[in-house]
N, C-alpha and C positions, 0 to 999 in steps of 0.2 A: 234873897236870891231865889230865882225860880228854877227848881230842879228840872223842869220840862224844857228849859231853854237849851240851845245848842251848846252853850258853854264857850263859844268862840269870842273872847275879848269883849265883854260888855264894858260900859264906861267905868264902873267901879273897879272891876278887875284890872282894866288897863291902867288905871291910876296907881295901882299898887305895884305894877311891874317895875323892875329896875330900869334906870335911865340908860340911854344908849351909850355904848363904849366903843368908839371907832377903832381904838387901839387896845392891845392887850394891857398896856401900861395903865389904861383907864379902868380896868377891872379892879374892884375893891378886894381887900383882904378877906372879907366875909365870903365873897363870891368864890375866891380861890379855895377857901376851906371847904365849901360845899362841893366844889368840883373835885378836889382831891379825895374827899370822903366817898363820893359816888364812884370815882375812878377805881379806888382800891376795892370797893365792894364788888364792882363788876369784874375786876381782875381775878379776884378769888372765886367769883361765880364761875368764870371760865375754867379755872383750875379744878374746882370740885366737881363740876358737872361732867367733865370729860375723863376723869381718872378711871371711871368704870368702863366707859366706851372703849378705851385702849386695851383693857385686859379682860373684857367681858367673856368671850368664848372660852379661853383657857381657864379662867378662874372659876366660872360656873362648872366647867368640866371637872375640875378638882373637887368642888363641893358635891357633885353628883357621883364622884368616884369613877368617872369615865376617862378613858385614855385618849380619845379622839375628840377635839373640840368641834369637829364637823358633824358629830352624831346628831340625830334628829332631836333627842331629848335635850341636848345642850342648846340647840337653836330655839326650841320651844321655851325653855325656862329663862334663857337670857333675854328673849324678846318680852316675856312677861315682866321681868325685872325692869327692863327699860320702859315698858308701858306704865308700870307703877310709878316710875320716876317722873314721867311726863304728866301723869294724872296729878301727882303731888305738886308738880310745878304749877299746873293750872289752878288747883285748889289754893295753893299758897299765894298765888297772885291775887285771888279774890279775898282770901282771909286777911293777909297782911296789908293788902290795899285798903281794906275796911279799917284795919288798925291804924294805918297811916293817916286816914282822914279823921279818926277820932282822937288819937293821942299825939299826933305830930310826925313829921317826916324823919327828924333826927332820931327820936326814940325808936320808931319802928325800924329804921335802918339798922340800928344796933341789934334789935331782936332777931331780925332776919339773918344777919351774919353769924350770930351765936348759934342759931338753929342749924344752918347748913355746915358750919365748922364741926360742931359736936358730933353730928350723926354721920358725916363723912368719915371722921376718925373712928367711930364705932364700927364701921364696916370692916375694919381690920379683924374684929372678933367674930365675924359671921362664921358659923359652922355648917349651915344648911342654906339652900337657895332661898327659902322663905324668910330666913333671918336677914339675908342680904337685901331682899325685896323690901322689908320693913325699914331698914336703915336708909336705903336709897329713897324711899317714899318720903320719909320725914325730912331728910336733908333737902329734898326738892321743894318742900313747903317753904323753906327759907330762901332758896335760890329764886323761886318764882316771885316771892314777895319783894326781894331785894330789887328786882328789875323795876317793878312798879314804883316803889318808894324812891329809888335813886333817880329815876327818870323825872318824876314830879318835883323832887328837890331841886334839880337843875333847871327845869322849865320855869320854876317860880323864882329863881334867883339870878340866872344869867340873862343878859340882854337878848331879845329875840333875834336881832340881826346875826348873832353868833350861833343861832340854833343849829343849822346844818353841820357846822364845823364842830360844835360841841358833841353832836350826835356821833360824828366820825371818831372823835377822840375817845368817847365813852365806849363805842363798839370796839375800838382798837384795844381797850383794856381787856375785854372779854377774849379777843384773839390772842393777846399776849399771855393771858392766863391759860388758854388752851395750849399754846406753844410751850409754856412751862411744864404743863402736864405731859406733853410729848417728850420733852427733855428728860423728865423724871422717869417716864416709862422706858426710854432708851437706856438711861444710865442704870436703872434697876432691872435690866433685862435678865440678869443672872440670879436674882433673888426671888423668893416666893412672891406671888402676885399680890397677896394681901398687904404687903408692906407699903405699897404705893398710897394706900388710903390714909396712912398716918400723916402724910404731908398736908392733908386737908384740914388739919387742926390749926395750922398757922394763922388763918384770918381772924380767929377769935382775939388775937392780940391787938388788932386795930380798934376794937370796940371801945376800949378805954379812952383812946384819943378822940374818937367821934363824940362820945358823951361829954367830954370836957371842952372841945373846941368848935363844934358845929352847932350853931343855933338854929332854931326853927325859922322857916321863911316868914317874912313879914306879911306876905300875901295870905298865907294860911292863918296866921295869928289874927289878922284883921277880919278875915271871913268868919273865923271861929267866934270872935267877939260880936260881930254883927248878928250871927245866928243866935247866940245866947241872948242878945238884947231883944230879939224879935219874940222870944218866949213861945215860938212855934217849933215843935219837934221836927217837922218836915224840913224846916230851914236850918235848924241848928245841927241836925244830923240826918240828911236825906238818905233813905235806904237804897239798896241795890235795885229795887223795883222802879226807882225813878229813871234808871237807864232805859227802861222799856215803855216810857210814857211820852206823849207829845212828840215834838219834832226830834227829840233826842233818840227816839226808838230806831229810826231808819239808820242814823249814823252808827248806833251801837251794832245793829245787825250786819251792816256792810263791813264794819271794822272786824267783827268776829269772823265773817266769811273769808276776808282777805288773809287774816292771820292764820286761820285754820288751814287753808289751802297751802300757803307758802311754808308754814312751819311743818306741816305733814311731809311735804316734799323734801325739805332741808334735813329733817331729822331721819327720815328713811335713808337718805344718802349718807349722812354722817355715821349712822349705825351699821348699815349694810355694806358700804363700799370697802371697809377693811376686810370683811368676810369674803367679798368677791375677790379681792387681791390674793388672799391666802388660798383660795380654791383654784387659782389658775393652774392648768396642767404643768406649765413650765416650772412651777415652784414645788412640785411634788417631791423632788429629791432634796429640797432645802431643809436645814435643821430648824427646829422650833424657834430657837433663838434668832436665827437669821430672818425668819418670817416676822417675828415680833419687831425686829429693828427696821425692816422694810415698812411695815405698817406705821410705825412711829415717824419715819422719815417722810412718807407720803402724806400723812396727816399734817405734819409740820409744814409741808409745801402748800397744802390746801389752805390752811389757816393763815400762813404768812402772806400769801397772795391776796387773801381777803382783806388784809389791812389796806393795801392799795385800793381795793374795791370800796372800802369805807369812804375814802376821800373822793374817789371818782363819783360815787353815788351822791355825796354831799355837794359836789360841784354841779351835778345834774340838777339837784334840788334848788340851788341858787339860780340856775338858768331857766328852769321850767316849772318849778314848784314841786312840793312833796308828792302830790298825787300822780302827776305825769311821770316823775322819776321812778316811782314804785311800779307803774305800768310797764315802762320801758325795761327796767331791770328784770321783771318777771318774765317777759318775752325772751330776753337774753338768757336767763336761767334755763328755760325750756330748750332753747337751741343748743346750749352747751351740754346738757344732759343727753340730748338726742345724739349729738356727735360722739359722745364718749361711749355710748352703749348700744347703738343701733347695729353694730357689727362686732364680732369678737376681736379683741385687741390684746397684745402682749402688755405686760406691766410697763414696759418702756414707752410704748406708743400711747398708753393711757395718760401718761404724766401731763402732757400739754392740755388735755381736755379736763383732767381733774383740777389743774390750775385755773382753767377758765371757769369752772363751776365755783371754785373758791372765790374768784374775783367777783362773781355775781352775788356771792353771799354777803358782800358789803352792803347790800340793800337793807339788811335788817337793822343797820344802824339808824336808818331814817325814821323808824317807828319810835325811837327814843324821844325825839323832840316834837314829832308830828302829832302823836296821839294824846298826850296829857291835856293840851289846851282845847281839845275837842269837848271836854267835860267841865262842868262848874267846879269851882275850887274845892268845896267840901265833898265833892263826889269824884275828885280827880284821880287819886290813887286807886279808888274802888273801880272807876270806869276803865282807866288804862290797864290796871292789873287784871281785871276780869276779861276785857276784850282781847288783850294780847295773849294772856295765858290760857284762856279757854281753848285757844288753838292747840294747846298741848294735849287736851282731851282727844281732839281729832288726830293729832300726831301719834298719841298712844294707840288709838285704834288702828291707825295706819301701820304702826310697827308690828302689831300682832297680825294684821291682814297680810303684810308682806312676809311674815314668818310662815303663815299658812300657804301663801302663794309659792313659797320655795319648795313645798311638798310636790308641786306639779310643774314647776319651772325652775330655771337656774337663777343665780344672783343677778346676772346681766339683764335678763328679761324683766325681773322685778324692779331693778333700778331704772330701766328705760321707761317704765310706766309712770314714774314720778314726773316726767316732763309734762304730762297732761295737767297735773295739778297747777303748775305755774301758768299755763295758758289760761285756765279758768280764773286764776287769781288776777291776771292782767285785766280780764273782762270785768270782774267784780270791782277792781280798784277804780274803774271809770266812774263809778257811782259814789265814791267817797267825797267828802267835802274837800275844798282846796287846802284848808289849814291856815295856820297863822305864821307870820314871820316872813 
């Protein structure tokens, strides 16, 4: 296997892919098990990643001994913690992606889930802002790795014709996990903030089932055997440097660029729009509990609508291909953000545009099945994990930059500026490969 190849369906790889399944009844039991494992992993990804987002400002204010979550120090340290989470997500994608290529998808999936479950739970014990930063950073290593491993597990086991719809179902798992986090935040609005992190321990329980029931993909096993028979280290275990050699280099760079731009814009919105809501003048007289419940409800709306966006984006991909669907969704993203924030709005008038932004968020499901086949089999979780999650580094920098921007501007202006990122992403997506399926 040539690590410099584009990785898009060479003859040997194509021969190892599962046969076509025109109906769901044709999908094998083994394929269903891999689908359920990846779905559960992504569901708990969504839960654990957003527990902090929903309680960030008031919890950090408690750790700092501040009474007002809107204080400058709270904004600064909460953005640093979120930035560390996004950096950990990026590094986890690369690290566990490498692990997934070396030891197998099923084993690596179990390790990622144990990592993020354990350290989300440990966030309960944080007594300072820097302790919370460490716990969030390590939990993010597992969350970032789970995306890469789960995506490759499905791309190597499910029929390609189902790719866009599998991507939508998998992204829906993340959305439902986020909705569950919103429900927890709403139900626990009257208890200390730290208790929400204890819920993050639950996903550790599914690891035992994964290890017993989910086999390694035949495509990975065959590629591993072929690499070992070749007795050439570069074929048996190609390094991350192979992503930047030959024809694969341009694909890698363009994928990184699109992921960095879109994820920076999306995470800036997810992190700062609750702060914008709570800062609206009309909410000044509201109790802290009422504000928390409003944030949870609005976040619920955004994520719930994005579920419909998952399937709409998948339908677009079946009509025009992954690349064009990503371009169109990026443009729509920019338009929805502009309409939401180019003028001051009340929290009631914001709702329709926040829902529109959430609908456009369905675009991110497309990356699940689009990206892994761009890379050779033994470089697949490394490539997908590195390229997608390196965008978290950019998103982390963006979170801090937006936090600094708030020193000279308001939340609305900062959020409005994210529209530019999606316009640039649409342009960069024009240079991506068309993809497989």
